[in-house]
N, C-alpha and C positions, 0 to 999 in steps of 0.2 A: 521490629523488636520481637524478642522471644518471650513467651508467656508459659513456659513449661511448668514452673512451680505453681503458678495460679491455676493452670489446668488440672494438675494433680490434686491440689487442695479442693477444687470444685467437685471433683469426683468423690473425694472423701466426704465433703460436706453434704452431698446429696444422699448419703447413706443414713445420716442422722438428723438432718434439717430439711423440712419440706422445700423442694426446689433448690436446696443448697444455700439458701439465703434467708435472712430474717426480715427483709423488706423487699417486696417483689421487684421493684425497678432495678435492683442490684443484679438481677439474674441475666440482664442483657437480652431479654426476650424481644424487645422492640427493635434492637439493632443486630441481633444475632452474634454468634461467637461466644467466647468464654469470658466471664467476668474477671476483672482484675482484683486480686487480693492485695489490699494495702498492708504494708509493714510499718511504715512510719511517715511522718510529714513534718515539714518545717517551713514556715513562711508561706510562700505561694506554691510550694512544691509537695507532691506526694510521691513516695517511693514504694514500688510494689515488691512482692516476695521474690521476684526474679532480678531485683536490683535496678529496674528501669525507673527513670525519673520523669514525672509529668508536671507540666504547668496545670494547676488545678482551677477549673472554672465551675466547680459545684460548691466548694467551701463547706463540705459536709451538709449540703442542701441549705446553706444559708448562714448558720451560726458563726462560722469562722470569719467574721467581718474584718478582723484585724490580722488575719493570717493564722496558720497552724502553729501550735505550741507557743502561743503568745506568752511571753515570760511572766507578766504580772498575773495572768490567770493561772498558769502552771504553779507559780510560787504560792498563790493564795490557796490552791487546792492542797498542795503538799503540806503547808503549815497547818491548815485546818485538819488534815487527815491525822497528823501527829497527836491531835487532841481527841480523836474519836471520829468514826465515820457515820454514825447514826445513833440517835438517842431515843427517838419516840417521845421527845419532850420539846417545848419551845426553846428557841435560841435567840440571842440578840441579833444574830445575822439576819434572821427573817425580817425583823423590824427594820433593820438598816437598809436592806435591798427594797423593801416595800416603800419606805420613805423616798429612796432614790428614784424608783420607777415613777411614783406619783408626782415627784417634782419635775420629771422630764416630759411626761405625757399629758396633754391637755384633757380636760373634762373627766378625770377620774379622781375619786376621793379615797377609795379603798381597793385592795387587791388581795386575791387568794391564790396561793401557789399550789400547783399540782405537779404531776410527773411527766406530762406530755401534752402536746397540742391537741391530740384527740380528746384527752380528758378535759382540757380547758373548754373546748367547744361543746362537748357533751354537757358539761356542768352549766355553761352559760345558757344553753337552751332550756334546761330544767328550771333555772332561775327565772328566765324570761316568762315561761309558762306560769310559774307561781305568781309572779308580779302582776301579769295581765289577766290571770284567771282564764286564759284561752289555750287551746290545744295545738293548733296547726302552726307550721312554720313554712316559710318560703326559702328555698335555696336555688342556686343557679347552676344550670348545666355546665359542667366543666370545672366548677369550683369544688375543691376537695377540703373537707373539714375533719379529716380523720376517719377511722373505720367504725365509729359508733353506728348502730343500726339505723338511726334516723337519717343519717347522711348518705347511706349507700343506696340511693334511689335514682332511677332514671325516668325519663318522660313517658307518659302514656301516649295514646294515638292522637288525642285531641289537644288543642292549644291550652285548655285550662282543666284538663282531667287530673284525677289523682295520680300520684306516682305509683310505680310498681317496683318491687325489689330488684336490685341490681346484683345481688349476691345471694346464693343459697344460704339459708339460716336466718335471713331477714324476713319477718312475717308480714303478711298483708295488713295485719292490724297496725303494725308500726308504719308501714308505707302510706297508709291512708291519711296520716297526719302530716306528711311532707309533700309540699306542693313545689313544682319545678317551674322556673322561669328562665328566660333567655337573657344572658348577660348583655348589658348595654342596650336593652330594649325596654324602655320605661313603659311604653304603651302595653306591652305584654304583662308587666307586673300589675298595672292597673286592672287589666282583665282578670288576672288571677284573684286579686283582692275583691273585685266586684262579684266574682263567682262564689266567694266564700265570706260573706259579710259577717262582721263581728266575731270571727273565729280564729283570726291569725294573731299569734302571740309575738312572733319575731320574723324579721328578714335577716338572714345571715349571709354574708358576702365577703369574699376576698376583695378589699378595695382596689388593689392592683393584683390581678390574677397571676398565679404562678404555676398552675397545674394543667394548663392547656397551652403551654408556652407563656411568655410574659405578655399580658394583655392589659392595657391601660383602660381606665373608665372613660367613656365618651364624655365630652363636655356636657355638663348639666345632668348626667345620669345619677351620680351619687347625691347631688343636691335634690334631685327629683325624688329619690328614695327617702331622703330625710323628710321632705314635705309630705309624702304619702304616709310615712310612719306617724308623723305628728297629727295628720288629719284623721287617721283611723285607729289611733291609740295602739300602735304596733311598736315594739322595741327594735331599733336598728343595731345589729350585732356585727361588728367588724372582726373578721378573722385576720389578725395581724401576726399570725405565727411566722410568716415569712417576712412581712414588711415592717414589723415592729422593731424600732431602733436601727433599721437598715436604710429606710428611705430618708430618714431624718432623725434628729434627736428624739422627737415626739412621734415618730412613725407616720403612717398615712394620714391620721387625723390632722396632724400639724401641717404637712406639706400640701394636703388637698383642702384644708380649711373646712372640713366636714365633721360635725359632732356625731359620734356614735353613743349609744346608750350603754352598751357593754362591749369591751374589747378583749380579745383573746390573744395571748402571747405564747411564744415558745422560742426555740432556736437561739437567737442572740441573747435573750434574757437569761439564758443558762450558761453562756460562755462556752458552749459545746457539750455540756453535760445534759442528761435527760431532765428537762424542766418544762413545765407549762404554767400558765397563769391566766386568770381572767379578772377583769377590773371594771368598775363602774361607779355611779353616784352612790352616796351613802344610803339613800332611801331604797335603792335596789339591793345593794350588797348586804344590808342589815337583815335581809330575809334568810341569809345562810345560817345554818347551825354552827355554833351553839346559840347565836343570838336569836335566830329565827327558826322557822319550821322546815326549811329546805335542806335536806340532808346531803352532805358531801363530806367525804373523809378520805384519807390516804395515809398509810403507815409511814411511807417515805416522803410525803409532801413536806417541802421545806427542808429537805436533806441538807446538812451543813456543807458538804462538799459542793453541791450544786449552788447553794446560796453564796458561798465564797467565790465560786467561779463567776457567777452572774454579777455579783457586786463589783468585782474587779473589772469586768467587761464594761458595765455601765459607767463606772467612774472614768475609765479611759475614753469612752465615747463622749461623755459630758465635758471632759477637759479639753479635747482636741477640736478646736473650733473650725479647723480646715479639713477635717476628715471627709465630710460628705462632698465637698468640692473636689477633692483628689479622686475619690471614687467615681464621681460622675465624669470627670475629665478622662479618666482611663476607659470608662465604658463608652464614652463618645468616640474616642479614637478607635476603639474596637469596632463599634457600629459602622462608622463611616468607612473605615478601612476594608472591612469584610464586604460591605455593599459595593464599594468601588471595584474590588477584585471580581466579585461575582458578575457585576454589570459588564465589566470588560470582557468576560467570557460568555456573554449573552445567556447567563443562567438566571432563569426566572426565580425571583425570591422576594420575601418580605422580611424585614428585621424590625422587631418590636423592642423598645427599650423604655424603661422608667428607672431613673437613678442608676443604681449598680446592678439592676436586673435586666436581662435581655434574652431574646430567643431568635433563631433563624428558621424561617419557614419557606420551603420550596413550593411556592404557589404564586399565581398571578393575581390573586384577590387579597385585599386587605384582611388581616386576621383580627377580628373584633369579638369573637365568641367561640364556643366550642365547635359549632357547626363549620365555621370557616377554617378553624385550625385543623379540623379533620380532613380537609381537602388537600392538605399538603402532600407532596410526593415523598412518602416514607422510604421508598427504595433509594432515592437520591440522598435523603438524610443519612441512611445507613452508610453509604459510601463516604459521605462527608465525615461522619463520626469516626469510622475506622481509619480513614486516611489520616486524620489528625491524631488519632490515638497512636498509630504507628510512627508518628513524627514527634511524639512527646507532648501532646496536648490533650488533656482529659476534659471532655464535655459531658453533660448529662446524657446518659445512654437512652434517651427517648426524645422524640420531637415535641412531646407534650410537657416538657419540663423546662423551667426557666434556668438560665445560667446565673450564677451568683459570683460577682467579683469580690476580691478581698483587698485590703489596703496594702498587704505585703507585695502584691503584684507590681512589678516595676514597668516603666515605659519600655525597657529592653525586652521584658517578657511579652508585652503587647506586640512589639515590632516582630519578635520571633514568631509569635502566633500568626501574624499577618503573612509573614514569609511562607509559613507552612500552608496557610489557606490558599495562597497563590499557587503552590505546587499541587495541592489536592484539586483545585478548581480545573486544572487541565484535563482531568479524567472524569469530571462529573457529567 
């Protein structure tokens, strides 16, 4: 395929936008080459500025669960826009989508809408600290909760040492209150808690990780976290920005039967528009201003266009009782098909999948955390990515990102993808 227009646009973008992109993974740094500039999308397909069509396996990094330009969402946005795009005042739409979300997700009584997943996670941690009157949090290596200072932390040299900043601009003072643990390692979490008695406000986690590839929680891991949180008066915060309304009607809490104290949302809950939210029990949420002392505000929070898009999306999900079965079936076909092809070519690999999220890792070890994900053969992934891209299949341009299937994807699209995988595998 030719990408002349995309190449020219990337050169121009670099003159006025740092790195030419507004989110780093879009720059193709992990896979090399020039990023593709999208022009339009419909259903399961994205069309770039050069007129190339791609089967899309990122779904805008998750929110396009029902496919691109899904008519009920587009119609809702257009009709709402005719009445005004922002008021800085309450609207009935905010209450409508709040009621809808609460009816779908277990263990939440109240919800506050914000503008992004980053903002939701940042606000959830502030709320947890206020509720528990403790300062420290535990996060897991490889889990991404947005670019708030408290989350841009990597491990120190010791197993239970304080974190250190992972980005310039994050202070040591901020870093000292973020403790790092290993995903799927309950014993390590116990060690971190023991080393910091009576000082941990929250454990925040992606219940199914999507930022080190798709990684499922080991049996008993999340249940063990719940028990530790109950024992030590720690709040369990689920970052369901990716998994909320994607893994099931009620998200990871429902499908995994684990209760979180605070849940963060984004992506699907906004129908593809910039939206985030965090939710929890009344006794926790009532601490938020203006009811309580925990300040959180946003001029565009509850924006009517975003609320209309999200409400239309949630209504469609709630109505379609077969949706998640269809998504899982197509993901299973993709998983087993790719694995069979790679195995037939003696290509070492691991495929992780949970529901409609999956990832391919070129390694001989099971991928259960960030350390094992980092052992994958990235050079091989780059060849895999570009081979499929040139054959009309768009994957996440990083081995550390989950694929997201959408319902518009057909069985024919899956079979076409597998045919292209078979061709690419010959040269891996």
